[in-house]
N, C-alpha and C positions, 0 to 999 in steps of 0.2 A: 808040732815039729813035723811030723809025717807028713801031714797036710801041705805043709809048704814045699816039702821036697817033692811031694807026688806033683804038685802044682807045675813045680820048676821043670820035672822030668817029661811032664804032659805038654809044656809049652815049647819044650827043645824039639821033643818027637813031632808034634803037630807042624811046628815050622820046618822040619825035614820034610814035609810032604813037596817040597819044592824040587825034591830029586825025581819026582813023577813028571813025566814030559808035559802033561796037560797043566797040571799046576804049576809048575815052570814057566810056561807061556802066558798064563793067566798071572802069575806075579810081576813077571817083566813087562806085562801091557799095563796093569793098574802101577807100577811104577814110572812106567814112561808117563801117564796120564797125569800122576801127582806131579812128576817132575817138570813136564812140559807145558803143563796148563797155564793160562794167562792168569796170575792173580794180580790184586794190587799192589802196588811197589810196597806200600807199607807193610804189607803182610811178610813179603820178605825178608825184610830189614828186621821185624820184631822176633821172627824165627831165627835170623842168624844172630842176635843178640841172645835170644834165650837158650840156644844150641849149646853155649858156653857151660849152663846147668848139667850137660851130661860128660864134661870132659872129667878125667881123671884128677887134674888139679882140683876142681872145684869139689869133687868127691872127697877127696882127702880133706881139704879145709873145712867143709860140712861136717862132716864126720868127727873131727877133730872137734870144732865148736860144739856139737851135740855132747861129746864124750865130756867137755868140761863142765858144759851146763848140767848134764846128769851123770855123774863118775860112776852111778850103779850101773848105768848100761855100757860102760867104757869097754870092757873085756869081751864081754858077749857082742856086742855091736862091732868092734874089730875082728873078731872069729868069721862071723856071719859075711862081713864086707870083705873079707879076704879070700873067702871061700867062693863067693859069689863071684868075684873078680878072676880068680884062679881057674874055676870051671869056664867062664866065658873065653878065657884065652886059651885053655885047652880045646875046648871045642872048635874055636877057630881055627887052631892047629890041625885038628884029625879032619875037618870036614873041607878046609879050603876053598870057601866059595868064591869066586872073583868077585870084584867090585862092579857094580851096573854101569859106572863110567868106561870099565876097560873092556865091558863086552857087549853094549848094547849102542846101537847107532844112534846119534843125536841125544846124548843125553847132557843136560844142561848142568855143569860143576859150579855149584855156588858153595864153594870152599876155598878159604886162603891157601891151605895145604893140603896135598891129596893124602889120604890115610893109606900106608903100605901094608897094612895088615889084612888078613881075610876079612868078608861081609859078613858071615853068618856066625853067632848072633851078634846084634848089636851092642856093644860095650856101652856106648851111650844111653842107649835105651834102658839097657838093664840097671847103670846107675841112678840114672833120673827117676826111674820108677822105686827103686830101693830106698833113695833119700825120701822119696814121697812117702812112702810107707813109714818111714821112720818120723816123718812130720806128722803124719795121721795118729801115730802112736803118742804124741807128746799131748799135753793139756794147753793146747793154743784155741786161739778163737777160730769159729768155723769160716771166718773169711780167709785166714790164712791156711787153713786145709784146702779149701777151693782153688788157693792161687797156687798150692803144691801139685794139686791134681793136673790143673791146666797147662802147669809148668811141664810136667812130665809127659802130657801128652804132645806138648808142641815138640819138645825135645825129639820126641820119636817122629813125629810128622817132618821135623826139619831134617832130619837125616834121610829120609826119602827125597823131599824137594831139593836137596843139596847133592843128588847123585851118588851119594856115599852107599845107600843101603837100599834092599828090596823091602816090600811090606813084610813079609814073612820074617827077615832077619829082625826088624823091629818087633815084631810078635813074639818070636822066641826070646830077645833079649828082655823084653818086658815082663814076660812070663817067669824068667829066670829070676830077676830082680824081686818081682812080685814074690815068688816062693821064697826066695831067700829070705825076704824082709818076714814073711808069715812063721817060717821056720826059726828066726831070730826071737819074735815076739810070742813063740808058742802059740799062734794062730789066735791070741785072744783080741787082736785088733783087726781093722779093715774089715 
């Protein structure tokens, strides 16, 4: 459990490096490169579809299905998920980093609806990585585990590509999700 909490804390603290002017400039430049790069059209369509795997609604439904399939996980999984979600929201409110589309020139917004909450850390990346960790904890085939890892990575990349987050936002969110799921699992998985 302590290893998971330490990883989450390290992810948040390292993600806060954007507060240093040099790191902030690099983070913004990398965001713009990813966001404005010319990618095959099919990639953006796939990322747009996979982006749903990081939403709160998907998170709640997926956790409910896991709890139904593994009732012994239900309570601890709910506590870990609520703690991770609550911590993500609290950090957003404390840090209040503006979204890239609100501060950077020429950001291409690839979202049907603009998020109104602050950018740091990425809740979508946190939720996708948390769910990925839960999937990796289950006794499922390796191809399904690989699909979970690829989906979590795609959700994180999609948030930057869509103009909603900087790379350090998704890094911090992903590390928070990974730390929370390791704390939940007792560090025995992943």
